[in-house]
Structures are given as C-alpha cells and as structure tokens.
N, C-alpha and C positions, 0 to 999 in steps of 0.2 A: 371698476367694471361698469360698463354702460348698460342702461336699461332703456328699451324702447317702450313707451307707453301707448303708442298707436295714435297719438293725437296729431293734430295738424290738419285735419279735415279732409285728407285725401282718401279715396276708396281703394288705393292700391294695396295689394297684399304685402305683408311684412316678409322680407327675404332674409333676415338675420337668423342664424342658427344658434340655439342655446346650447353651448358646449358643456355646461356644468354637469348634466346627467352623464354625458359621455366620459368626462374625467372621473366622476365618482365610480362608474362601472369599471374603468380601467384600473383605478387604485385598488378596488376590491379584488379584481383578478390578479393583480400583482401580489397582493398579500397572500392570496390562496396559493399561488405558484411558489412563493417563497417558503411556505410551510410544507407544501406537498412534495416538492422536488427532493429535499434531503431524505424524506421518508421513503420515496421511491428508489433512491440510490442505495439505501441500506438494505433493500430487499433483493438486490441482485445476487443470484445464487451461484453463478459460474465465475471462476477466476481463470482468465486466459493470460498466460505470460506471453508478451508480444514476441513475435519472430521478426527481428530487425537485422539490417546489415550492421555487423559489428566491426569495431576497430580494435586492434590489440591494445590491451590495457597494461599499465605499468604497475602490476601487482607487487605489493610488498610481501615479503615472507611472513610478516606478522599478521596479515589480514586473515580473518576467520571466515571459513567457508562452511555453510550449513546447507544440507539437503532436507527438504520437507516433503514427506510423502505420506501414504496411508497403507494399511494392510489391504490385501486382496479380499475377494468374496469368501475365501476359506480361512481368513485370519492369518495368512502368512505375510511376513515382512519381506522387503526387498533384500536380496542376498540369500534367502532361504530357497532350497530346492522346490521347484514347482510354482514359484511366485508368478501370478498371471497379470500383474499390473495393479496400480492403485485404484481404489474405488471411492466414490463420494461418501459412502457410508462406513468406510473402514476407520480404524483407530489411527490417530496421528502418530507418525514416526519422524523423529528428527535425528539426523546424523551429524555429529560434531566433526568438523574437518572432512566431511563427506564420507567418513568411514565408521566412526564409533557411534552406535545408537545410544541416545540419552533420553531421560524423561525431563520434565520441566525443571525440577530442582537440580538435577545433575547438569543441565544446560547452564543454568544460572551460576552454579558453583564453578564449573570448569571455565566458563567465559570470564567470570570475575578473577579467578586465579591467573588465567592467561594474561588478562589485561594488566593486573597488578604486577606480574613478572616483567612485562614489557615496560611499564612505567618505571619500575625500580631500576631496570637495566639502562634506561635513558637518563637516569639521574634524579628521578622524583617528579612530582606533578608540575613543579615550576619549570623544570627543564623541558618537559614535553610540551607545555603550553607555549613556550617560546619558539618551538619548531613544530608547527602543525603537521608537517610531512611525516613525523614519527608516530602520529596518532593512528592506530590501526582502524580498519573498517571491517564491517561484516557484510558478506555477500551471501544472499539466499538463492538457492536454486529450488524453486517450488514446482512440484508435479502439477500438471494441468488439472488432474482429478483431485488434488488435495483441497479440502474445504478451506476457505479463508480463515476460519477460526484456528486452524493448525498453523498457518503462516503468521497470523497475528500473535499467537502465543509465543512463537519463536522470536518475533520482533520485540515483544514486551520483555521477555527474559534477558535478551542481550542488551537492550537499552537500560534495564534495571541494573545490569551488571556494570554499566558505565560506558559502553560503546556509543559514541555520539552519532555515527553515520552507519546507516543500514541501506544496502542497495540490493537490486535483484539481478540475477544472471538470466539472460534469455537465450533461446536457441538461435544461433546465427544463420542468416540466409547465405547460401552459396553465391558469392558475387559473380561466378561464371555461369550460373544456371538460373 
C-alpha cells in the first residue's frame, strides 16, 4: 500500500482517495447482512405453494402422498360436514395417502412400516440401494393456509421414518388459459 506524505514542495492539492475507510465500512455492512438475512427469512409467516406449469410425472405406486391442512375456525377438519377451509390458527391435520388422518406418531409408524415393506419386497436394503428407482418418494400437498410448522412436522416424521426424498405438489396452471 502506498502512502503519500505530501512532500515534494508543490502546493497542488492531493488527489488520491484513501479507500481504507470505505473497505472497512463495506466489510462491516457485509457482516451485518450475513447475520440479519437468515433471521429475516425465518420470520416469514406465509407459505405459498407455487402455481406452475406442470408436466406429467412418472409416479410409482409406492410413492407416499400426504396432505397437510388445518382445522377451520370452528375446529372442523377437512371431510367433515360444514368445513369452511383451513385457517392459519387451526390445528394441524395430516392425511396419509391423502385419505387417512394421522397424528405425528401414527405418521411415523405408518410411513416406517410402509417403507420397510417396500424394502423387503425389493430384496432388502442392499438390493434397493443398487436400483435407486425402487426407492419411494414422499409428495406433500400443503394447503396455502397451513402454517409451515405443520408441513415441517410432516417432513420431519417421514424423513425420520427413512424416506430420503420429499417433494411438494403444486397447483398446475392451465396451459390453455
């Protein structure tokens, strides 16, 4: 780094800019943003499942489908008469294979048993590792009004049961409209 001492006997003003304070300020701002951004991201309250143009998937029969929703304002679950739609303050509801309502422990138990049956049918863990196409996946259809904690709980339980891949199902956009 060069330093100008102002010597040389000329009365001309010094035109060099000292960039050290600028670099110091930029580094401090970088550190502040590195700390502040993850905190701000965690405080996002709304979860919006994207609406995208979808393509037909090659679903396997073994894939597990979950629906995550909540109760309505009156405490009714989806499928009950008078259900008015999920609310942000409702209780979490998870439906195994989009039909059977389960709690956290039942979700883990059913998912574990289902995966174990598939692995045994394929010839054991070594046989299924050699053919990754036989490994089932979990697809979650989350209601827009369901809090992220409900969706995250479902993800945690199926991953703890042994499913390595979890994906989301979105609402498709009508390609003609």
